[in-house]
C-alpha positions in Angstrom: -16.2 11.2 24.8 -16.3 13.7 27.6 -19.8 15.1 28.6 -22.4 16.6 26.2 -25.3 16.6 28.2 -26.8 14.2 25.6 -28.9 11.2 26.2 -28.2 7.8 24.2 -24.6 6.4 24.0 -22.4 9.1 25.7 -22.2 6.8 29.0 -22.6 7.4 32.0 -24.9 10.3 31.5 -23.9 13.4 33.0 -26.7 16.4 33.6 -25.6 20.0 33.7 -25.2 22.1 37.1 -26.9 25.2 38.1 -25.8 28.0 35.7 -24.3 31.3 37.5 -22.7 28.9 40.5 -19.3 28.9 41.6 -20.2 26.3 44.6 -22.3 23.3 43.8 -24.4 21.4 46.6 -26.2 18.8 44.4 -23.9 15.4 44.0 -25.9 14.3 40.9 -24.6 16.9 38.2 -21.8 17.1 36.0 -18.9 19.8 37.7 -16.3 19.5 34.7 -16.1 21.3 31.8 -18.5 20.4 28.9 -17.0 19.0 25.6 -16.6 22.1 23.5 -16.7 22.5 19.6 -13.9 24.5 18.2 -13.6 26.3 14.9 -10.1 27.3 14.4 -9.6 29.3 17.9 -13.3 29.7 18.5 -15.4 27.7 20.6 -18.7 27.4 18.6 -20.9 25.1 20.8 -20.4 23.7 24.7 -21.5 20.7 24.7 -21.1 19.7 21.2 -24.2 18.4 20.4 -23.3 14.8 18.6 -26.4 14.5 16.8 -25.5 16.9 14.2 -21.3 16.5 14.4 -21.0 14.3 11.5 -23.2 16.7 9.2 -21.6 19.2 10.5 -17.9 17.9 9.5 -18.8 17.0 6.3 -20.5 20.7 5.5 -17.1 22.3 6.8 -14.7 19.9 4.9 -16.5 20.5 1.9 -16.2 24.4 2.0 -13.0 24.3 3.2 -12.1 21.7 0.1 -14.0 24.1 -2.0 -12.6 27.6 -1.1 -9.2 26.0 -1.7 -9.9 24.9 -5.4 -11.4 28.5 -5.9 -8.3 30.1 -4.8 -6.0 27.7 -6.5 -4.1 26.8 -3.8 -3.0 23.6 -2.2 -4.7 22.5 0.8 -4.0 20.0 3.7 -7.3 19.2 5.5 -7.0 17.1 8.8 -10.3 15.8 9.9 -9.8 14.2 13.4 -13.5 12.1 13.3 -15.4 11.4 16.4 -16.4 8.3 15.1 -16.0 5.2 16.1 -15.3 5.0 20.2 -18.9 4.5 20.8 -21.9 5.5 18.0 -22.5 9.1 18.9 -26.2 9.3 19.0 -28.8 6.4 18.5 -29.6 6.0 14.7 -32.9 6.9 13.9 -34.2 4.5 12.9 -31.6 1.6 13.4 -30.5 0.2 10.3 -32.1 -3.1 9.7 -29.9 -6.1 10.6 -26.7 -3.7 11.3 -27.2 -2.9 14.7 -26.2 0.1 16.6 -22.5 0.0 16.0 -23.2 -0.9 12.5 -25.3 2.3 11.8 -23.1 4.4 13.4 -19.9 2.9 11.3 -22.4 3.5 8.2 -22.7 6.8 9.3 -19.2 7.2 9.3 -18.3 5.9 5.5 -21.0 8.2 4.3 -19.4 11.2 6.0 -16.1 9.7 4.2 -17.4 9.1 0.9 -19.1 12.5 0.6 -15.9 13.9 1.4 -14.1 11.7 -1.3 -16.7 12.9 -3.7 -16.1 16.7 -3.4 -12.4 16.3 -3.9 -13.2 14.0 -7.3 -15.3 16.7 -8.6 -12.8 19.2 -8.2 -10.5 17.5 -9.8 -9.8 13.8 -9.5 -6.3 12.5 -9.2 -5.1 15.5 -8.0 -5.9 14.9 -4.0 -4.4 12.3 -2.0 -6.9 10.9 0.7 -5.0 8.8 3.9 -7.6 7.6 6.2 -6.9 5.7 9.6 -7.5 4.8 13.1 -6.0 5.4 16.4 -6.9 2.5 18.5 -9.0 -0.7 18.6 -12.2 -1.2 20.3 -12.9 0.3 23.9 -14.0 -3.2 25.6 -15.5 -1.6 28.2 -18.8 0.0 26.4 -19.7 -4.0 25.4 -21.7 -4.2 22.2 -21.4 -0.8 21.6 -17.6 -0.9 20.7 -16.8 -3.1 17.9 -15.1 -6.0 17.9 -11.2 -7.2 18.2 -11.4 -9.9 14.8 -8.4 -11.8 15.2 -6.0 -9.6 16.9 -7.6 -11.0 20.6 -4.9 -10.9 22.6 -5.2 -14.2 23.7 -2.4 -14.5 26.3 -3.7 -11.1 28.3 -7.8 -12.9 28.3 -6.6 -16.4 29.5 -4.2 -14.8 32.2 -5.0 -16.9 35.4 -7.3 -19.2 33.7 -8.7 -22.3 35.6 -11.4 -24.9 34.4 -13.6 -26.1 37.4 -16.6 -28.2 36.6 -19.6 -27.3 38.9 -23.3 -26.7 38.7 -24.3 -23.9 40.8 -21.8 -20.7 41.5 -22.6 -17.7 44.5 -22.1 -14.5 42.4 -20.7 -11.6 44.7 -20.1 -8.5 42.4 -21.5 -5.2 41.1 -24.9 -5.2 40.3 -24.2 -4.6 36.5 -21.8 -7.5 36.6 -24.2 -9.9 38.3 -27.4 -9.4 35.8 -24.5 -9.3 32.7 -23.2 -12.5 33.7 -26.6 -14.2 34.8 -28.1 -13.4 31.2 -25.3 -14.9 29.6 -24.5 -17.9 31.9 -27.2 -19.2 34.2 -30.5 -21.3 33.6 -31.8 -19.5 36.8 -30.9 -17.3 39.8 -32.2 -17.0 43.4 -33.5 -13.9 44.6 -30.5 -12.2 44.9 -29.6 -10.2 48.3 -27.8 -6.8 48.4 -24.3 -6.1 50.3 -25.1 -3.5 53.1 -26.6 -3.3 56.7 -30.4 -3.0 56.2 -31.7 -5.9 54.6 -34.9 -4.0 54.2 -33.8 -2.4 51.1 -32.4 -6.0 49.5 -33.8 -7.8 46.4 -34.1 -6.9 42.7 -35.7 -9.6 41.4 -33.4 -11.2 38.5 -36.2 -13.8 37.4 -35.5 -17.2 36.9 -36.4 -18.1 33.7 -33.4 -19.2 31.5 -31.5 -15.9 33.3 -33.4 -13.1 32.1 -33.4 -10.0 34.4 -37.1 -9.2 35.7 -37.9 -5.6 36.8 -35.7 -4.1 39.9 -38.6 -4.0 42.7 -36.0 -2.6 45.3 -32.3 -0.5 45.2 -29.7 -2.5 45.9 -27.3 -1.2 48.5 -23.7 -0.3 47.4 -24.3 -1.1 44.2 -23.5 -4.7 44.7 -25.3 -8.1 45.0 -25.1 -11.5 46.0 -27.1 -14.0 43.9 -26.9 -18.0 43.4 -26.7 -19.3 40.1 -27.4 -22.4 38.3 -25.1 -22.6 35.1 -26.4 -23.6 31.7 -24.8 -26.9 30.3 -22.4 -24.9 28.6 -21.0 -23.0 31.5 -20.9 -26.3 33.9 -17.3 -26.1 32.6 -16.1 -22.9 33.7 -13.2 -20.9 32.3 -12.5 -18.2 34.4 -9.7 -16.6 32.4 -12.1 -13.9 30.8 -13.0 -13.1 33.7 -9.4 -12.3 35.2 -7.2 -11.1 32.2 -9.7 -7.9 31.4 -9.3 -6.6 28.1 -6.9 -6.3 25.4 -7.9 -3.7 23.1 -8.1 -0.2 23.6 -5.3 1.1 26.2 -3.2 -1.6 25.6 -0.4 -2.7 23.7 -1.8 -5.7 22.3 -2.3 -5.9 18.6 -6.1 -5.2 19.7 -5.2 -2.0 21.2 -3.2 -0.4 18.7 -3.3 -2.5 15.1 -5.6 0.1 13.0 -7.0 -0.1 9.3 -5.3 1.9 6.5 -6.9 3.0 3.2 -4.8 5.0 0.5 -6.5 6.4 -2.4 -4.8 8.6 -5.1 -6.2 7.9 -8.6 -3.3 7.2 -11.2 -0.6 7.5 -8.3 -1.7 4.9 -5.8 -3.0 1.3 -7.5 -6.3 0.4 -7.2 -7.2 -2.8 -5.2 -3.5 -3.2 -3.6 -2.7 -4.8 -0.2 0.6 -4.4 1.4 1.9 -6.6 4.5 4.9 -3.4 5.1 4.9 -2.4 9.0 3.6 1.4 8.8 2.5 3.7 11.5 0.4 6.6 11.8 4.1 8.5 12.4 4.9 8.3 9.0 2.3 10.4 7.7 3.5 13.5 8.3 7.1 12.6 6.9 5.4 11.2 3.8 3.5 14.1 3.2 6.3 16.5 3.4 8.3 14.3 1.3 5.6 14.3 -1.4 5.3 18.2 -1.0 9.1 18.4 -1.6 9.4 19.8 1.9 12.6 19.1 4.3 12.0 17.5 8.1 13.1 20.5 10.5 16.7 19.4 11.3 16.5 20.2 15.1 14.6 17.0 16.3 14.4 13.4 15.6 11.0 11.9 13.9 10.4 8.1 14.3 8.3 8.2 11.2 9.4 7.3 7.6 9.1 8.5 4.2 6.4 5.6 3.2 5.6 6.8 -0.4 7.4 3.9 -2.1 4.8 1.7 -0.1 1.6 3.7 -1.1 3.0 3.7 -4.9 3.5 -0.4 -4.7 7.3 0.1 -5.5 8.1 -1.7 -2.2 6.8 -3.3 0.8 9.6 -2.4 3.1 8.2 -0.4 6.2 9.7 -0.3 9.5 11.7 -2.9 10.8 11.4 -1.5 14.6 8.4 -0.1 15.7 7.9 1.0 19.8 4.3 0.5 21.4 3.9 3.1 24.2 2.1 2.2 27.5 -1.5 3.2 27.1 -3.2 3.3 30.5 -3.6 -0.5 30.9 -0.6 -0.9 32.7 3.1 0.5 33.4 3.8 4.3 33.6 1.6 6.1 30.6 3.9 6.8 27.9 6.6 4.5 28.7 8.1 2.3 25.9 7.4 -1.2 27.3 6.9 -3.3 24.3 8.2 -3.2 20.9 7.9 -4.6 17.5 10.8 -6.2 15.6 10.2 -7.6 12.0 7.8 -10.7 12.9 8.6 -10.8 16.2 6.9 -8.5 19.5 8.3 -8.1 22.8 6.6 -7.3 26.5 8.5 -6.2 29.1 5.2 -5.3 30.7 1.6 -6.8 30.1 -1.7 -5.9 31.6 -5.3 -6.0 30.5 -7.7 -3.0 30.4 -11.3 -2.5 31.6 -13.3 -5.8 29.9 -17.1 -5.5 29.2 -17.6 -7.8 32.7 -15.7 -5.2 34.5 -12.2 -6.9 35.0 -8.9 -5.9 34.5 -6.1 -7.5 33.9 -3.1 -7.0 36.6 0.3 -5.2 35.7 2.8 -7.9 35.2 6.6 -7.4 34.6 8.6 -9.9 32.1 12.2 -9.9 32.5 13.6 -11.5 30.5 10.7 -10.2 27.8 7.7 -12.5 26.4 8.0 -12.6 22.6 5.5 -13.8 20.4 6.1 -14.8 16.4 3.1 -12.6 14.9 3.9 -14.2 11.4 2.5 -17.6 13.0 0.6 -16.2 16.4 -1.4 -13.2 15.2 -3.9 -13.7 18.2 -0.9 -13.7 20.6 -2.0 -16.6 22.4 1.6 -18.4 23.4 4.9 -16.6 23.4 8.1 -18.3 22.5 10.0 -20.9 25.0 12.7 -19.0 26.7 14.7 -22.0 26.5 14.0 -22.8 22.8 16.2 -21.8 20.0 13.9 -19.2 18.3 14.0 -17.2 21.2 17.5 -17.2 22.4 18.6 -16.0 18.5 16.1 -13.4 18.4 16.2 -11.7 22.1 19.9 -10.0 21.8 18.7 -8.3 18.7 15.3 -7.6 20.5 17.8 -6.0 23.4 19.7 -3.9 21.2 16.5 -2.0 19.7 15.2 -1.8 22.6 18.2 -0.4 24.4 18.5 1.8 21.4 15.4 3.2 21.5 15.6 4.2 24.8 18.7 5.8 24.7 17.5 8.0 21.4 14.8 9.0 23.1 16.6 10.3 26.0 18.6 12.3 23.7 16.6 14.0 21.9 14.2 17.1 22.9 11.3 15.9 25.3 8.5 18.7 26.6 7.8 18.3 30.1 4.7 20.6 29.5 1.6 19.3 31.4 -1.2 21.3 30.0 -3.6 19.7 31.8 -3.0 21.3 35.2 -3.1 24.5 33.7 -6.7 26.2 34.3 -5.5 29.0 31.7 -5.5 26.0 29.3 -9.1 24.8 30.0 -11.4 25.6 27.1 -14.6 27.4 28.6 -17.1 29.5 26.4 -18.8 30.9 29.8 -16.5 31.4 32.8 -19.6 32.2 35.0 -21.3 28.7 34.8 -19.6 26.1 36.7 -19.2 23.4 34.4 -18.8 26.1 31.4 -22.0 25.4 29.1 -23.2 28.0 26.9 -26.3 29.3 26.3 -28.3 27.8 23.4 -25.1 25.6 23.0 -27.4 21.8 22.8 -29.2 24.0 19.7 -27.8 23.4 15.9 -24.9 25.7 15.6 -25.8 27.1 12.3 -29.3 28.5 14.0 -27.4 30.3 16.8 -27.5 34.2 16.7 -25.0 34.4 19.3 -21.3 35.4 18.4 -19.2 32.6 18.9 -16.1 33.7 21.4 -13.1 31.8 23.1 -12.5 32.2 26.5 -9.1 32.1 28.4 
């Protein structure tokens, strides 16, 4: 989410550095550019105030739709929600029985519902609404990240697992991990000893009742600890795979990383209550909308997306036969194509796990020949096909051809080499006199601000 200076769930906290300073002596302030809120090309808030963001999105969307209706013009509204990586702010009060994540999900649902009501009120059946996500849960955020459902990437999570029978375990790990692990698996924890040279600064008192954590009484040097854990009965046969494989969610090419829900609403055109198993992609949105508008795709480049309106209208259940899954940060070079889908089969030339809630990551592994899963019967991606099996040998040539064709197609097309992340002129900043680009009054509600919004380049 970037830094917003907001308390709550925008972790880690990042207080702003002093204003009008080009050199920062403090070590505990955030020197990077604060997260801005744009209206068209103008920064109206920096850092953005997350607590009012959902309301502002809904209000601006409603105004945009109303203006288009009043002018009699067709409109296209792309609303990129800040939900649901993590809850934006603590709900006040938390919804009973739903938890923090559920309350945030409810806020997003209400936002989308309001936009639907506005569109329907101006002519039900005249507007297509297409709702989807962009990635799976951000696992390192633990209970604030949602769940994977059945798409657990079991092969990755079990990678390197071994089972041991034991009653006691010595933990040597970062303090947050020791605390979390003790809560879940230990009946009692002996007084931990911090790493570091000054033993007089050690000791934090984890407590010994049911693995619960007592208040910290001394700081832990080096942010790591050594503690003796007496295991609960359920943990005496200890499976270490989940500690070694990392996460199979966001930033990975496992199904839990990129498989997302999609809903399409268009009364009178899209059949209500219908579910399709066609293999679709967010790459299909652009070609589909252009086809519905009667426009043609630009001829000077290739598009991986399809016009999937026949699927939306219930005329077909045929989508992609081949989909490419670019590396997203967990393993391999970011953007490289090292996993692909061919019908019900999915092949991995590289695997790896992103950072999990317990702090672990799964190491990058190369596979030649590739791992191949049959998702029709193994949605959890638990057991790859045996390389010697007839099924593997039958599908491998088709996968190899599809993979080679995809790489050749990419190499022959227009490829951008620009990297604006390294260009200082592209950094959004409303106040170049401030080391973190924060605007005066930026944490107030923008509707109450009297200053003139501006764009600094």
